[in-house]
PDBQT receptor file of N, H, CA, C and O in Angstrom, charges set to zero:
ATOM      1  N   MET A   1      -4.912 -47.449  33.873  1.00  0.00    +0.000 N 
ATOM      2  CA  MET A   1      -3.541 -47.178  35.533  1.00  0.00    +0.000 C 
ATOM      3  C   MET A   1      -4.216 -48.029  36.140  1.00  0.00    +0.000 C 
ATOM      4  O   MET A   1      -5.425 -47.796  36.116  1.00  0.00    +0.000 OA
ATOM      5  N   ARG A   2      -3.756 -49.364  36.940  1.00  0.00    +0.000 N 
ATOM      6  H   ARG A   2      -2.774 -49.553  36.960  1.00  0.00    +0.000 HD
ATOM      7  CA  ARG A   2      -4.031 -49.148  38.293  1.00  0.00    +0.000 C 
ATOM      8  C   ARG A   2      -3.204 -49.762  39.159  1.00  0.00    +0.000 C 
ATOM      9  O   ARG A   2      -2.101 -50.221  38.861  1.00  0.00    +0.000 OA
ATOM     10  N   LYS A   3      -3.828 -49.786  40.481  1.00  0.00    +0.000 N 
ATOM     11  H   LYS A   3      -4.724 -49.413  40.722  1.00  0.00    +0.000 HD
ATOM     12  CA  LYS A   3      -2.386 -49.306  41.106  1.00  0.00    +0.000 C 
ATOM     13  C   LYS A   3      -2.404 -51.091  41.935  1.00  0.00    +0.000 C 
ATOM     14  O   LYS A   3      -3.312 -51.903  42.118  1.00  0.00    +0.000 OA
ATOM     15  N   ILE A   4      -1.172 -51.093  42.200  1.00  0.00    +0.000 N 
ATOM     16  H   ILE A   4      -0.435 -50.434  42.051  1.00  0.00    +0.000 HD
ATOM     17  CA  ILE A   4      -0.748 -52.950  42.104  1.00  0.00    +0.000 C 
ATOM     18  C   ILE A   4       0.057 -53.173  43.569  1.00  0.00    +0.000 C 
ATOM     19  O   ILE A   4       0.776 -52.279  44.017  1.00  0.00    +0.000 OA
ATOM     20  N   THR A   5      -0.097 -54.195  44.128  1.00  0.00    +0.000 N 
ATOM     21  H   THR A   5      -0.681 -54.920  43.764  1.00  0.00    +0.000 HD
ATOM     22  CA  THR A   5       1.547 -54.399  45.394  1.00  0.00    +0.000 C 
ATOM     23  C   THR A   5       2.590 -54.694  45.239  1.00  0.00    +0.000 C 
ATOM     24  O   THR A   5       2.713 -55.060  44.071  1.00  0.00    +0.000 OA
ATOM     25  N   THR A   6       3.804 -54.780  45.949  1.00  0.00    +0.000 N 
ATOM     26  H   THR A   6       3.704 -54.483  46.899  1.00  0.00    +0.000 HD
ATOM     27  CA  THR A   6       4.997 -54.173  45.572  1.00  0.00    +0.000 C 
ATOM     28  C   THR A   6       4.851 -56.265  45.170  1.00  0.00    +0.000 C 
ATOM     29  O   THR A   6       5.737 -56.648  44.406  1.00  0.00    +0.000 OA
ATOM     30  N   GLY A   7       4.201 -56.993  45.484  1.00  0.00    +0.000 N 
ATOM     31  H   GLY A   7       3.481 -56.681  46.104  1.00  0.00    +0.000 HD
ATOM     32  CA  GLY A   7       4.633 -58.769  45.091  1.00  0.00    +0.000 C 
ATOM     33  C   GLY A   7       4.101 -58.970  44.062  1.00  0.00    +0.000 C 
ATOM     34  O   GLY A   7       4.553 -59.959  43.484  1.00  0.00    +0.000 OA
ATOM     35  N   GLU A   8       2.952 -58.220  43.323  1.00  0.00    +0.000 N 
ATOM     36  H   GLU A   8       2.585 -57.417  43.793  1.00  0.00    +0.000 HD
ATOM     37  CA  GLU A   8       2.872 -58.656  42.320  1.00  0.00    +0.000 C 
ATOM     38  C   GLU A   8       3.085 -57.691  41.214  1.00  0.00    +0.000 C 
ATOM     39  O   GLU A   8       2.578 -57.424  40.124  1.00  0.00    +0.000 OA
ATOM     40  N   MET A   9       4.568 -57.069  42.371  1.00  0.00    +0.000 N 
ATOM     41  H   MET A   9       4.979 -57.286  43.256  1.00  0.00    +0.000 HD
ATOM     42  CA  MET A   9       5.288 -56.603  40.647  1.00  0.00    +0.000 C 
ATOM     43  C   MET A   9       6.345 -56.992  40.768  1.00  0.00    +0.000 C 
ATOM     44  O   MET A   9       7.213 -56.580  39.997  1.00  0.00    +0.000 OA
ATOM     45  N   ALA A  10       6.670 -57.967  41.821  1.00  0.00    +0.000 N 
ATOM     46  H   ALA A  10       5.965 -58.301  42.447  1.00  0.00    +0.000 HD
ATOM     47  CA  ALA A  10       7.839 -58.877  41.635  1.00  0.00    +0.000 C 
ATOM     48  C   ALA A  10       7.301 -59.793  40.413  1.00  0.00    +0.000 C 
ATOM     49  O   ALA A  10       7.765 -59.923  39.280  1.00  0.00    +0.000 OA
ATOM     50  N   GLU A  11       6.198 -60.370  41.005  1.00  0.00    +0.000 N 
ATOM     51  H   GLU A  11       5.822 -60.264  41.925  1.00  0.00    +0.000 HD
ATOM     52  CA  GLU A  11       5.865 -61.414  40.098  1.00  0.00    +0.000 C 
ATOM     53  C   GLU A  11       5.832 -60.872  37.933  1.00  0.00    +0.000 C 
ATOM     54  O   GLU A  11       6.100 -61.410  36.859  1.00  0.00    +0.000 OA
ATOM     55  N   ILE A  12       5.418 -59.782  38.350  1.00  0.00    +0.000 N 
ATOM     56  H   ILE A  12       5.200 -59.344  39.222  1.00  0.00    +0.000 HD
ATOM     57  CA  ILE A  12       5.172 -58.985  36.818  1.00  0.00    +0.000 C 
ATOM     58  C   ILE A  12       6.845 -59.331  36.342  1.00  0.00    +0.000 C 
ATOM     59  O   ILE A  12       7.194 -60.213  35.558  1.00  0.00    +0.000 OA
ATOM     60  N   LEU A  13       7.794 -58.282  37.127  1.00  0.00    +0.000 N 
ATOM     61  H   LEU A  13       7.510 -57.566  37.764  1.00  0.00    +0.000 HD
ATOM     62  CA  LEU A  13       9.172 -57.973  36.603  1.00  0.00    +0.000 C 
ATOM     63  C   LEU A  13       9.613 -58.831  36.148  1.00  0.00    +0.000 C 
ATOM     64  O   LEU A  13      10.149 -58.887  35.041  1.00  0.00    +0.000 OA
ATOM     65  N   GLU A  14       9.367 -60.274  37.478  1.00  0.00    +0.000 N 
ATOM     66  H   GLU A  14       8.932 -60.229  38.377  1.00  0.00    +0.000 HD
ATOM     67  CA  GLU A  14      10.276 -61.808  36.682  1.00  0.00    +0.000 C 
ATOM     68  C   GLU A  14       9.501 -62.280  35.684  1.00  0.00    +0.000 C 
ATOM     69  O   GLU A  14       9.827 -63.467  35.641  1.00  0.00    +0.000 OA
ATOM     70  N   ILE A  15       8.850 -62.141  35.026  1.00  0.00    +0.000 N 
ATOM     71  H   ILE A  15       8.586 -61.178  35.061  1.00  0.00    +0.000 HD
ATOM     72  CA  ILE A  15       8.250 -62.667  33.856  1.00  0.00    +0.000 C 
ATOM     73  C   ILE A  15       7.433 -61.381  32.207  1.00  0.00    +0.000 C 
ATOM     74  O   ILE A  15       7.044 -61.449  31.041  1.00  0.00    +0.000 OA
ATOM     75  N   MET A  16       7.593 -60.627  33.088  1.00  0.00    +0.000 N 
ATOM     76  H   MET A  16       7.910 -60.571  34.035  1.00  0.00    +0.000 HD
ATOM     77  CA  MET A  16       8.181 -58.945  31.965  1.00  0.00    +0.000 C 
ATOM     78  C   MET A  16       9.008 -59.259  30.710  1.00  0.00    +0.000 C 
ATOM     79  O   MET A  16      10.205 -59.417  30.950  1.00  0.00    +0.000 OA
ATOM     80  N   ASN A  17       8.691 -59.368  29.606  1.00  0.00    +0.000 N 
ATOM     81  H   ASN A  17       7.718 -59.240  29.412  1.00  0.00    +0.000 HD
ATOM     82  CA  ASN A  17      10.377 -58.826  28.708  1.00  0.00    +0.000 C 
ATOM     83  C   ASN A  17      10.731 -57.557  28.842  1.00  0.00    +0.000 C 
ATOM     84  O   ASN A  17      10.122 -56.924  27.980  1.00  0.00    +0.000 OA
ATOM     85  N   ILE A  18      11.259 -57.006  29.344  1.00  0.00    +0.000 N 
ATOM     86  H   ILE A  18      11.754 -57.520  30.044  1.00  0.00    +0.000 HD
ATOM     87  CA  ILE A  18      11.523 -55.309  29.884  1.00  0.00    +0.000 C 
ATOM     88  C   ILE A  18      12.493 -54.851  28.856  1.00  0.00    +0.000 C 
ATOM     89  O   ILE A  18      13.614 -55.295  29.101  1.00  0.00    +0.000 OA
ATOM     90  N   LYS A  19      12.428 -53.875  27.443  1.00  0.00    +0.000 N 
ATOM     91  H   LYS A  19      11.517 -53.514  27.244  1.00  0.00    +0.000 HD
ATOM     92  CA  LYS A  19      12.853 -53.777  26.540  1.00  0.00    +0.000 C 
ATOM     93  C   LYS A  19      13.778 -52.500  27.218  1.00  0.00    +0.000 C 
ATOM     94  O   LYS A  19      14.792 -52.025  26.704  1.00  0.00    +0.000 OA
ATOM     95  N   GLN A  20      13.069 -52.017  28.684  1.00  0.00    +0.000 N 
ATOM     96  H   GLN A  20      12.246 -52.402  29.101  1.00  0.00    +0.000 HD
ATOM     97  CA  GLN A  20      13.480 -50.336  28.988  1.00  0.00    +0.000 C 
ATOM     98  C   GLN A  20      13.302 -50.077  30.051  1.00  0.00    +0.000 C 
ATOM     99  O   GLN A  20      12.221 -49.589  30.379  1.00  0.00    +0.000 OA
ATOM    100  N   SER A  21      14.278 -50.306  30.949  1.00  0.00    +0.000 N 
ATOM    101  H   SER A  21      15.156 -50.702  30.682  1.00  0.00    +0.000 HD
ATOM    102  CA  SER A  21      13.953 -48.815  32.077  1.00  0.00    +0.000 C 
ATOM    103  C   SER A  21      14.453 -47.637  32.354  1.00  0.00    +0.000 C 
ATOM    104  O   SER A  21      15.404 -47.382  31.616  1.00  0.00    +0.000 OA
ATOM    105  N   ILE A  22      14.195 -46.755  33.160  1.00  0.00    +0.000 N 
ATOM    106  H   ILE A  22      13.422 -46.962  33.760  1.00  0.00    +0.000 HD
ATOM    107  CA  ILE A  22      14.344 -45.295  33.151  1.00  0.00    +0.000 C 
ATOM    108  C   ILE A  22      13.453 -45.331  34.752  1.00  0.00    +0.000 C 
ATOM    109  O   ILE A  22      12.386 -45.535  35.332  1.00  0.00    +0.000 OA
ATOM    110  N   ASP A  23      15.371 -44.818  34.892  1.00  0.00    +0.000 N 
ATOM    111  H   ASP A  23      16.237 -44.652  34.421  1.00  0.00    +0.000 HD
ATOM    112  CA  ASP A  23      14.956 -44.455  36.658  1.00  0.00    +0.000 C 
ATOM    113  C   ASP A  23      15.152 -42.327  36.575  1.00  0.00    +0.000 C 
ATOM    114  O   ASP A  23      16.107 -41.582  36.355  1.00  0.00    +0.000 OA
ATOM    115  N   SER A  24      13.792 -42.123  36.863  1.00  0.00    +0.000 N 
ATOM    116  H   SER A  24      13.017 -42.729  37.042  1.00  0.00    +0.000 HD
ATOM    117  CA  SER A  24      13.456 -40.707  37.056  1.00  0.00    +0.000 C 
ATOM    118  C   SER A  24      13.868 -40.016  38.253  1.00  0.00    +0.000 C 
ATOM    119  O   SER A  24      13.611 -38.838  38.503  1.00  0.00    +0.000 OA
ATOM    120  N   GLY A  25      14.485 -40.768  38.939  1.00  0.00    +0.000 N 
ATOM    121  H   GLY A  25      14.694 -41.724  38.736  1.00  0.00    +0.000 HD
ATOM    122  CA  GLY A  25      14.766 -40.697  40.839  1.00  0.00    +0.000 C 
ATOM    123  C   GLY A  25      13.966 -40.663  41.658  1.00  0.00    +0.000 C 
ATOM    124  O   GLY A  25      14.281 -40.949  42.813  1.00  0.00    +0.000 OA
ATOM    125  N   PHE A  26      12.239 -40.183  41.222  1.00  0.00    +0.000 N 
ATOM    126  H   PHE A  26      11.983 -39.951  40.283  1.00  0.00    +0.000 HD
ATOM    127  CA  PHE A  26      11.897 -40.553  41.875  1.00  0.00    +0.000 C 
ATOM    128  C   PHE A  26      10.092 -41.421  42.004  1.00  0.00    +0.000 C 
ATOM    129  O   PHE A  26       9.058 -41.277  42.657  1.00  0.00    +0.000 OA
ATOM    130  N   ALA A  27      10.725 -42.459  40.745  1.00  0.00    +0.000 N 
ATOM    131  H   ALA A  27      11.565 -42.576  40.215  1.00  0.00    +0.000 HD
ATOM    132  CA  ALA A  27      10.551 -43.620  39.709  1.00  0.00    +0.000 C 
ATOM    133  C   ALA A  27      11.373 -44.633  38.953  1.00  0.00    +0.000 C 
ATOM    134  O   ALA A  27      12.499 -44.451  38.491  1.00  0.00    +0.000 OA
ATOM    135  N   VAL A  28      10.445 -46.026  38.881  1.00  0.00    +0.000 N 
ATOM    136  H   VAL A  28       9.530 -46.174  39.257  1.00  0.00    +0.000 HD
ATOM    137  CA  VAL A  28      12.114 -45.843  37.968  1.00  0.00    +0.000 C 
ATOM    138  C   VAL A  28      10.183 -47.008  37.061  1.00  0.00    +0.000 C 
ATOM    139  O   VAL A  28       9.136 -47.283  37.646  1.00  0.00    +0.000 OA
ATOM    140  N   THR A  29      10.418 -47.179  36.229  1.00  0.00    +0.000 N 
ATOM    141  H   THR A  29      11.269 -46.955  35.754  1.00  0.00    +0.000 HD
ATOM    142  CA  THR A  29       9.256 -47.127  34.625  1.00  0.00    +0.000 C 
ATOM    143  C   THR A  29      10.258 -48.339  33.302  1.00  0.00    +0.000 C 
ATOM    144  O   THR A  29      11.200 -48.370  32.509  1.00  0.00    +0.000 OA
ATOM    145  N   HIS A  30       9.135 -49.148  33.903  1.00  0.00    +0.000 N 
ATOM    146  H   HIS A  30       8.370 -49.124  34.547  1.00  0.00    +0.000 HD
ATOM    147  CA  HIS A  30       9.842 -50.226  32.989  1.00  0.00    +0.000 C 
ATOM    148  C   HIS A  30       8.950 -50.505  32.218  1.00  0.00    +0.000 C 
ATOM    149  O   HIS A  30       7.871 -50.970  32.585  1.00  0.00    +0.000 OA
ATOM    150  N   HIS A  31       9.333 -50.207  30.758  1.00  0.00    +0.000 N 
ATOM    151  H   HIS A  31      10.209 -49.829  30.460  1.00  0.00    +0.000 HD
ATOM    152  CA  HIS A  31       8.173 -49.950  29.100  1.00  0.00    +0.000 C 
ATOM    153  C   HIS A  31       9.167 -51.590  29.261  1.00  0.00    +0.000 C 
ATOM    154  O   HIS A  31      10.083 -51.901  30.021  1.00  0.00    +0.000 OA
ATOM    155  N   GLY A  32       8.307 -52.502  27.934  1.00  0.00    +0.000 N 
ATOM    156  H   GLY A  32       7.562 -52.249  27.317  1.00  0.00    +0.000 HD
ATOM    157  CA  GLY A  32       7.855 -53.876  27.404  1.00  0.00    +0.000 C 
ATOM    158  C   GLY A  32       7.117 -54.532  27.168  1.00  0.00    +0.000 C 
ATOM    159  O   GLY A  32       6.024 -54.037  26.891  1.00  0.00    +0.000 OA
ATOM    160  N   ASP A  33       7.218 -55.554  27.145  1.00  0.00    +0.000 N 
ATOM    161  H   ASP A  33       8.106 -55.956  27.370  1.00  0.00    +0.000 HD
ATOM    162  CA  ASP A  33       5.427 -56.786  27.145  1.00  0.00    +0.000 C 
ATOM    163  C   ASP A  33       5.677 -57.763  27.568  1.00  0.00    +0.000 C 
ATOM    164  O   ASP A  33       6.695 -58.450  27.656  1.00  0.00    +0.000 OA
ATOM    165  N   LEU A  34       4.595 -57.847  27.880  1.00  0.00    +0.000 N 
ATOM    166  H   LEU A  34       3.768 -57.289  27.809  1.00  0.00    +0.000 HD
ATOM    167  CA  LEU A  34       3.908 -59.422  28.933  1.00  0.00    +0.000 C 
ATOM    168  C   LEU A  34       3.023 -60.138  28.001  1.00  0.00    +0.000 C 
ATOM    169  O   LEU A  34       2.160 -59.539  27.360  1.00  0.00    +0.000 OA
ATOM    170  N   ASP A  35       3.250 -61.619  27.895  1.00  0.00    +0.000 N 
ATOM    171  H   ASP A  35       3.951 -62.105  28.416  1.00  0.00    +0.000 HD
ATOM    172  CA  ASP A  35       2.553 -62.301  26.825  1.00  0.00    +0.000 C 
ATOM    173  C   ASP A  35       1.978 -61.500  25.224  1.00  0.00    +0.000 C 
ATOM    174  O   ASP A  35       0.918 -61.645  24.615  1.00  0.00    +0.000 OA
ATOM    175  N   GLY A  36       3.052 -60.741  24.956  1.00  0.00    +0.000 N 
ATOM    176  H   GLY A  36       3.914 -60.623  25.450  1.00  0.00    +0.000 HD
ATOM    177  CA  GLY A  36       2.264 -60.339  23.753  1.00  0.00    +0.000 C 
ATOM    178  C   GLY A  36       1.708 -59.192  24.095  1.00  0.00    +0.000 C 
ATOM    179  O   GLY A  36       0.867 -59.280  23.201  1.00  0.00    +0.000 OA
ATOM    180  N   ARG A  37       1.401 -58.040  24.683  1.00  0.00    +0.000 N 
ATOM    181  H   ARG A  37       2.084 -57.969  25.409  1.00  0.00    +0.000 HD
ATOM    182  CA  ARG A  37       0.831 -57.694  25.412  1.00  0.00    +0.000 C 
ATOM    183  C   ARG A  37       1.763 -56.149  25.595  1.00  0.00    +0.000 C 
ATOM    184  O   ARG A  37       2.861 -56.328  26.123  1.00  0.00    +0.000 OA
ATOM    185  N   ALA A  38       1.448 -54.743  25.233  1.00  0.00    +0.000 N 
ATOM    186  H   ALA A  38       0.557 -54.599  24.804  1.00  0.00    +0.000 HD
ATOM    187  CA  ALA A  38       2.470 -53.983  26.232  1.00  0.00    +0.000 C 
ATOM    188  C   ALA A  38       2.464 -53.509  27.299  1.00  0.00    +0.000 C 
ATOM    189  O   ALA A  38       1.574 -52.667  27.414  1.00  0.00    +0.000 OA
ATOM    190  N   ILE A  39       3.027 -53.647  28.122  1.00  0.00    +0.000 N 
ATOM    191  H   ILE A  39       3.750 -54.331  28.028  1.00  0.00    +0.000 HD
ATOM    192  CA  ILE A  39       2.781 -52.748  29.602  1.00  0.00    +0.000 C 
ATOM    193  C   ILE A  39       3.958 -52.141  29.940  1.00  0.00    +0.000 C 
ATOM    194  O   ILE A  39       5.040 -52.684  29.717  1.00  0.00    +0.000 OA
ATOM    195  N   ILE A  40       3.858 -51.080  30.451  1.00  0.00    +0.000 N 
ATOM    196  H   ILE A  40       2.979 -50.638  30.632  1.00  0.00    +0.000 HD
ATOM    197  CA  ILE A  40       5.205 -50.160  31.355  1.00  0.00    +0.000 C 
ATOM    198  C   ILE A  40       4.560 -50.886  33.106  1.00  0.00    +0.000 C 
ATOM    199  O   ILE A  40       3.484 -51.364  33.464  1.00  0.00    +0.000 OA
ATOM    200  N   ALA A  41       5.297 -50.738  33.492  1.00  0.00    +0.000 N 
ATOM    201  H   ALA A  41       6.171 -50.350  33.200  1.00  0.00    +0.000 HD
ATOM    202  CA  ALA A  41       5.377 -50.969  35.329  1.00  0.00    +0.000 C 
ATOM    203  C   ALA A  41       6.163 -49.816  36.000  1.00  0.00    +0.000 C 
ATOM    204  O   ALA A  41       7.363 -49.568  35.882  1.00  0.00    +0.000 OA
ATOM    205  N   ILE A  42       5.228 -49.167  36.727  1.00  0.00    +0.000 N 
ATOM    206  H   ILE A  42       4.253 -49.368  36.822  1.00  0.00    +0.000 HD
ATOM    207  CA  ILE A  42       6.226 -48.177  38.063  1.00  0.00    +0.000 C 
ATOM    208  C   ILE A  42       6.399 -48.720  39.185  1.00  0.00    +0.000 C 
ATOM    209  O   ILE A  42       5.937 -49.751  39.673  1.00  0.00    +0.000 OA
ATOM    210  N   SER A  43       7.094 -47.961  39.559  1.00  0.00    +0.000 N 
ATOM    211  H   SER A  43       7.469 -47.124  39.162  1.00  0.00    +0.000 HD
ATOM    212  CA  SER A  43       7.584 -47.915  40.954  1.00  0.00    +0.000 C 
ATOM    213  C   SER A  43       7.576 -47.107  41.530  1.00  0.00    +0.000 C 
ATOM    214  O   SER A  43       7.708 -46.308  40.603  1.00  0.00    +0.000 OA
ATOM    215  N   THR A  44       7.531 -46.500  42.380  1.00  0.00    +0.000 N 
ATOM    216  H   THR A  44       7.424 -47.149  43.132  1.00  0.00    +0.000 HD
ATOM    217  CA  THR A  44       8.149 -44.789  42.375  1.00  0.00    +0.000 C 
ATOM    218  C   THR A  44       8.224 -45.175  44.018  1.00  0.00    +0.000 C 
ATOM    219  O   THR A  44       7.799 -46.187  44.574  1.00  0.00    +0.000 OA
ATOM    220  N   CYS A  45       9.018 -43.839  44.677  1.00  0.00    +0.000 N 
ATOM    221  H   CYS A  45       9.363 -43.017  44.225  1.00  0.00    +0.000 HD
ATOM    222  CA  CYS A  45       9.381 -43.877  45.644  1.00  0.00    +0.000 C 
ATOM    223  C   CYS A  45       8.239 -43.114  46.839  1.00  0.00    +0.000 C 
ATOM    224  O   CYS A  45       8.437 -42.669  47.969  1.00  0.00    +0.000 OA
ATOM    225  N   ARG A  46       7.437 -43.178  46.289  1.00  0.00    +0.000 N 
ATOM    226  H   ARG A  46       7.276 -43.539  45.371  1.00  0.00    +0.000 HD
ATOM    227  CA  ARG A  46       5.789 -42.585  47.178  1.00  0.00    +0.000 C 
ATOM    228  C   ARG A  46       6.072 -43.506  48.057  1.00  0.00    +0.000 C 
ATOM    229  O   ARG A  46       6.965 -44.345  47.938  1.00  0.00    +0.000 OA
ATOM    230  N   GLY A  47       4.652 -43.277  49.793  1.00  0.00    +0.000 N 
ATOM    231  H   GLY A  47       3.927 -42.596  49.890  1.00  0.00    +0.000 HD
ATOM    232  CA  GLY A  47       4.740 -43.905  50.747  1.00  0.00    +0.000 C 
ATOM    233  C   GLY A  47       5.749 -45.510  51.092  1.00  0.00    +0.000 C 
ATOM    234  O   GLY A  47       6.885 -45.506  51.566  1.00  0.00    +0.000 OA
ATOM    235  N   GLU A  48       4.969 -46.732  50.710  1.00  0.00    +0.000 N 
ATOM    236  H   GLU A  48       4.046 -46.734  50.326  1.00  0.00    +0.000 HD
ATOM    237  CA  GLU A  48       6.006 -47.440  50.593  1.00  0.00    +0.000 C 
ATOM    238  C   GLU A  48       6.422 -48.362  49.733  1.00  0.00    +0.000 C 
ATOM    239  O   GLU A  48       6.684 -49.550  49.922  1.00  0.00    +0.000 OA
ATOM    240  N   GLY A  49       6.465 -47.618  48.631  1.00  0.00    +0.000 N 
ATOM    241  H   GLY A  49       6.252 -46.653  48.477  1.00  0.00    +0.000 HD
ATOM    242  CA  GLY A  49       6.733 -47.721  47.528  1.00  0.00    +0.000 C 
ATOM    243  C   GLY A  49       5.480 -47.939  46.382  1.00  0.00    +0.000 C 
ATOM    244  O   GLY A  49       5.465 -49.155  46.188  1.00  0.00    +0.000 OA
ATOM    245  N   ASP A  50       4.902 -47.591  45.920  1.00  0.00    +0.000 N 
ATOM    246  H   ASP A  50       4.914 -46.603  46.078  1.00  0.00    +0.000 HD
ATOM    247  CA  ASP A  50       3.832 -47.077  45.212  1.00  0.00    +0.000 C 
ATOM    248  C   ASP A  50       4.710 -47.918  43.732  1.00  0.00    +0.000 C 
ATOM    249  O   ASP A  50       5.817 -47.676  43.249  1.00  0.00    +0.000 OA
ATOM    250  N   CYS A  51       3.122 -49.474  43.139  1.00  0.00    +0.000 N 
ATOM    251  H   CYS A  51       2.223 -49.670  43.531  1.00  0.00    +0.000 HD
ATOM    252  CA  CYS A  51       3.679 -49.737  42.164  1.00  0.00    +0.000 C 
ATOM    253  C   CYS A  51       2.482 -49.329  40.867  1.00  0.00    +0.000 C 
ATOM    254  O   CYS A  51       1.335 -49.297  41.313  1.00  0.00    +0.000 OA
ATOM    255  N   TYR A  52       2.552 -49.143  39.949  1.00  0.00    +0.000 N 
ATOM    256  H   TYR A  52       3.484 -49.169  39.587  1.00  0.00    +0.000 HD
ATOM    257  CA  TYR A  52       1.386 -49.548  38.664  1.00  0.00    +0.000 C 
ATOM    258  C   TYR A  52       1.746 -49.845  37.813  1.00  0.00    +0.000 C 
ATOM    259  O   TYR A  52       2.973 -49.794  37.731  1.00  0.00    +0.000 OA
ATOM    260  N   ILE A  53       0.921 -50.393  36.506  1.00  0.00    +0.000 N 
ATOM    261  H   ILE A  53      -0.076 -50.434  36.572  1.00  0.00    +0.000 HD
ATOM    262  CA  ILE A  53       0.671 -51.230  36.059  1.00  0.00    +0.000 C 
ATOM    263  C   ILE A  53      -0.209 -50.125  34.618  1.00  0.00    +0.000 C 
ATOM    264  O   ILE A  53      -1.421 -49.944  34.740  1.00  0.00    +0.000 OA
ATOM    265  N   VAL A  54       0.101 -49.861  34.099  1.00  0.00    +0.000 N 
ATOM    266  H   VAL A  54       1.085 -50.007  34.000  1.00  0.00    +0.000 HD
ATOM    267  CA  VAL A  54      -0.370 -49.729  32.671  1.00  0.00    +0.000 C 
ATOM    268  C   VAL A  54      -0.438 -50.608  31.769  1.00  0.00    +0.000 C 
ATOM    269  O   VAL A  54       0.634 -51.006  31.313  1.00  0.00    +0.000 OA
ATOM    270  N   ASP A  55      -1.980 -51.301  31.124  1.00  0.00    +0.000 N 
ATOM    271  H   ASP A  55      -2.851 -50.978  31.495  1.00  0.00    +0.000 HD
ATOM    272  CA  ASP A  55      -2.227 -51.984  29.916  1.00  0.00    +0.000 C 
ATOM    273  C   ASP A  55      -2.523 -52.320  28.932  1.00  0.00    +0.000 C 
ATOM    274  O   ASP A  55      -2.212 -53.446  28.544  1.00  0.00    +0.000 OA
TER     275      ASP A  55
């Protein structure tokens, strides 16, 4: 898992094939794939909206 900027998150979400999104109240998790690779994008409510990617 690595931390990314909100700008990077926006770019990833634009091109990501999202299969499921889950809002848990403190974070939104998007599960899907990007260029055939499984990927999870996480956006939290911490700080200024910390974003993480798991690939």
